[in-house]
C-alpha positions as CSV (number, residue, x, y, z in Angstrom):
1,M,-119.5,113.1,104.5
2,S,-117.9,115.7,107.1
3,S,-119.4,116.0,110.4
4,V,-121.0,119.4,111.3
5,L,-120.9,121.4,115.0
6,A,-122.8,124.4,115.8
7,M,-123.4,126.4,118.9
8,K,-126.9,127.4,119.8
9,F,-128.8,129.1,122.8
10,S,-132.4,127.8,123.8
11,R,-132.7,126.7,126.9
12,R,-131.7,128.6,130.6
13,S,-129.4,126.6,133.0
14,V,-130.2,126.4,136.7
15,R,-127.0,126.2,139.4
16,D,-127.0,123.4,141.9
17,D,-129.2,125.6,144.5
18,G,-131.9,126.1,142.1
19,T,-131.6,129.6,140.8
20,P,-130.9,130.1,137.3
21,A,-127.9,131.0,135.7
22,P,-126.7,132.8,132.4
23,D,-127.5,131.2,129.8
24,M,-125.0,127.9,128.6
25,G,-124.4,127.3,124.9
26,M,-125.5,124.1,123.4
27,V,-122.8,122.5,121.1
28,E,-124.5,120.1,118.3
29,F,-123.1,117.3,116.6
30,S,-124.3,116.0,113.3
31,D,-122.7,113.3,111.4
32,G,-125.7,112.6,108.9
33,S,-126.7,109.5,110.5
34,G,-129.4,111.3,112.6
35,P,-130.5,114.1,113.9
36,A,-128.4,117.0,115.6
37,R,-127.5,116.1,119.1
38,V,-126.2,118.0,121.9
39,V,-122.8,116.7,123.0
40,A,-121.3,119.9,124.8
41,Y,-122.8,122.7,127.3
42,A,-120.5,125.7,126.9
43,E,-119.9,128.6,129.5
44,R,-117.4,130.8,130.7
45,E,-114.8,129.7,133.3
46,L,-114.5,132.5,135.7
47,P,-111.2,133.5,137.7
48,S,-110.9,134.6,141.0
49,G,-111.9,137.8,140.4
50,G,-115.3,137.0,138.9
51,I,-117.1,138.6,135.9
52,P,-114.9,141.8,136.1
53,A,-111.4,139.9,136.1
54,Y,-112.9,137.7,133.1
55,L,-113.8,140.9,131.1
56,A,-110.8,142.8,131.3
57,A,-108.7,139.8,130.8
58,R,-110.7,139.4,127.5
59,G,-109.8,142.7,126.1
60,S,-106.4,141.7,125.4
61,G,-107.6,138.8,123.6
62,A,-107.5,135.9,126.8
63,R,-110.3,133.6,127.3
64,S,-111.6,131.1,129.7
65,L,-113.9,128.4,128.4
66,V,-115.4,124.9,129.9
67,L,-117.5,122.8,127.8
68,W,-119.6,120.2,129.8
69,A,-121.1,116.7,129.0
70,D,-124.5,118.1,130.7
71,E,-126.6,121.3,131.9
72,H,-125.8,120.3,135.4
73,R,-122.1,120.5,134.8
74,R,-121.5,116.6,136.7
75,E,-118.7,115.9,134.1
76,R,-116.0,118.2,131.8
77,V,-115.6,117.3,127.9
78,A,-112.8,119.9,127.4
79,T,-111.5,123.1,128.9
80,V,-110.0,126.1,126.6
81,V,-107.5,128.1,128.8
82,T,-105.2,130.9,127.7
83,R,-101.4,130.3,127.7
84,S,-100.5,133.6,126.2
85,A,-102.4,136.7,124.7
86,T,-100.1,139.9,123.6
87,G,-99.8,141.9,121.0
88,G,-102.7,140.8,118.9
89,V,-101.7,137.1,119.0
90,A,-103.3,134.7,121.4
91,T,-102.8,131.1,122.1
92,F,-105.2,129.0,123.7
93,Q,-105.2,124.9,124.8
94,V,-108.0,122.5,125.2
95,L,-107.8,120.1,127.6
96,D,-109.8,117.1,128.5
97,A,-111.1,116.4,131.8
98,D,-107.8,114.5,132.9
99,G,-105.9,117.9,131.8
100,E,-104.4,116.3,129.0
101,L,-103.9,118.3,125.9
102,I,-106.3,118.2,122.9
103,G,-104.9,120.3,121.0
104,T,-104.0,124.1,119.9
105,F,-105.3,127.0,119.0
106,V,-103.2,130.4,117.9
107,R,-105.3,133.4,117.0
108,E,-103.2,136.2,115.2
109,K,-105.2,139.6,115.0
110,A,-105.8,141.0,111.7
111,L,-103.0,143.5,110.9
112,R,-101.1,142.7,113.9
113,G,-99.8,139.4,113.3
114,R,-98.6,138.1,109.8
115,G,-101.5,139.8,107.5
116,L,-104.1,141.5,106.4
117,R,-106.8,139.1,107.5
118,T,-106.9,137.5,111.1
119,R,-104.9,134.1,111.1
120,W,-106.2,130.8,112.8
121,T,-103.9,127.9,113.3
122,V,-105.3,124.8,114.5
123,S,-103.4,121.6,115.7
124,Q,-103.6,118.3,117.5
125,P,-100.7,116.4,119.3
126,G,-99.1,114.5,116.7
127,G,-100.6,116.0,113.7
128,P,-99.9,118.5,111.2
129,E,-100.8,122.5,111.7
130,A,-103.8,123.7,110.2
131,V,-104.1,127.3,109.0
132,G,-107.2,129.6,108.3
133,L,-107.6,132.9,107.2
134,K,-110.6,134.7,108.0
135,G,-112.6,135.9,104.9
136,R,-111.8,135.9,101.4
137,I,-109.6,138.8,100.1
138,L,-112.5,139.1,97.6
139,W,-114.7,139.8,99.9
140,W,-112.8,141.7,102.4
141,C,-111.8,144.3,98.9
142,V,-115.6,145.2,98.7
143,W,-116.3,145.2,102.4
144,W,-114.1,148.0,103.6
145,P,-115.6,150.7,101.2
146,L,-119.0,150.3,102.7
147,V,-117.8,150.7,106.0
148,P,-118.3,154.5,106.2
149,V,-121.5,154.1,104.7
150,M,-122.3,151.1,107.5
151,A,-121.3,153.7,110.3
152,L,-123.7,156.1,109.3
153,I,-126.3,153.9,108.9
154,L,-125.7,152.7,112.4
155,V,-125.6,156.1,113.6
156,F,-129.0,156.9,112.2
157,S,-130.5,153.7,113.2
158,V,-129.4,154.7,116.8
159,L,-130.4,158.3,116.8
160,D,-134.1,156.5,115.2
161,G,-134.3,154.9,118.5
162,V,-135.8,151.9,117.2
163,P,-134.0,148.4,118.7
164,G,-133.1,146.2,116.2
165,N,-132.3,148.6,113.2
166,E,-128.7,148.0,113.6
167,G,-129.0,144.7,112.1
168,G,-129.2,146.5,108.7
169,V,-125.8,146.8,109.0
170,A,-123.6,144.0,106.9
171,R,-120.9,141.8,109.1
172,G,-117.4,141.4,107.7
173,P,-116.5,138.0,105.9
174,R,-116.0,135.3,108.3
175,R,-115.7,132.1,106.4
176,I,-112.6,130.1,107.3
177,R,-111.5,127.7,105.6
178,W,-108.2,125.3,107.7
179,R,-105.7,123.6,105.4
180,A,-102.8,121.3,106.1
181,G,-100.5,120.1,103.2
182,G,-103.1,121.3,100.6
183,R,-105.8,119.4,101.8
184,K,-108.9,120.7,103.7
185,L,-109.4,120.0,107.3
186,L,-112.1,122.2,108.7
187,E,-114.5,125.0,107.7
188,F,-116.5,127.8,109.4
189,R,-119.5,128.6,107.7
190,S,-120.9,132.1,109.1
191,G,-124.3,130.7,107.6
192,G,-125.5,129.2,110.6
193,N,-122.5,129.7,112.2
194,K,-121.4,125.8,111.5
195,L,-117.8,124.0,111.7
196,H,-117.4,121.5,109.7
197,L,-115.0,118.5,110.3
198,H,-114.2,117.4,107.2
199,A,-111.0,115.3,108.4
200,P,-112.4,112.1,110.4
201,E,-109.0,111.7,112.3
202,T,-110.0,115.8,113.9
203,D,-111.3,115.1,117.6
204,W,-114.7,116.2,117.6
205,R,-114.1,117.8,121.2
206,L,-111.3,119.9,119.4
207,G,-114.1,121.4,116.9
208,A,-116.6,121.5,120.0
209,A,-114.0,124.2,121.7
210,L,-113.0,125.9,118.4
211,V,-116.5,126.3,117.2
212,V,-117.2,128.0,121.1
213,L,-114.0,129.9,120.8
214,L,-115.0,131.4,117.6
215,R,-118.2,132.7,118.7
216,T,-116.7,134.7,121.5
217,F,-114.9,137.0,118.5
218,G,-116.8,139.3,116.6
219,S,-120.3,140.9,116.8
220,S,-122.0,137.5,117.7
221,S,-119.6,137.3,120.9
222,W,-121.6,135.5,123.7
223,D,-119.6,136.0,126.6
224,T,-119.6,139.3,127.5
225,A,-122.6,139.4,129.9
226,K,-121.8,141.5,132.8
227,T,-124.1,139.4,135.5
């Protein structure tokens, strides 16, 4: 049975001075032996320029994220840093609490990297590279012809002035399966935004960092708040 990681938002975090802080994402882990439990709390790690600097860098594909062991930020589980982000290709490293490398992610944006679909490569030190492509070709072939129609739906929903109507616009295919040597190691399922760890040797911290990072791309992005 595979382990499952999911990111959720259901509680408010507090700064050291007792004031409310932006919502932290909770990463839940389940291996089938009991109820899911929270294993990490995720938030942006802001650069010296604060939120404006983070959002400016974000436009190129860069991200800086931290996963904490508890909501009071007493101990780090992992940190996601951007090593490079240019031309639609971004390389991220996941570091542990001591700064040691846990793994690497490479995101190649659709039509900017090596194919028509966004390509994600995941690797651990000493392990194989697992490659996953966003969505299945069949579903992209179904989805792309509907884009003009969905654009009209979005325009009319905005003009209608009813909040939430844009929810009727379908999102593009998001399922990703990572394989190495023909073996499926990881799988992100859009239903529930869950990451399945099919390979027992996969470090759960790497999986937690991956699901947090994946959720910063696309319509479900959580790291774009301006406060």
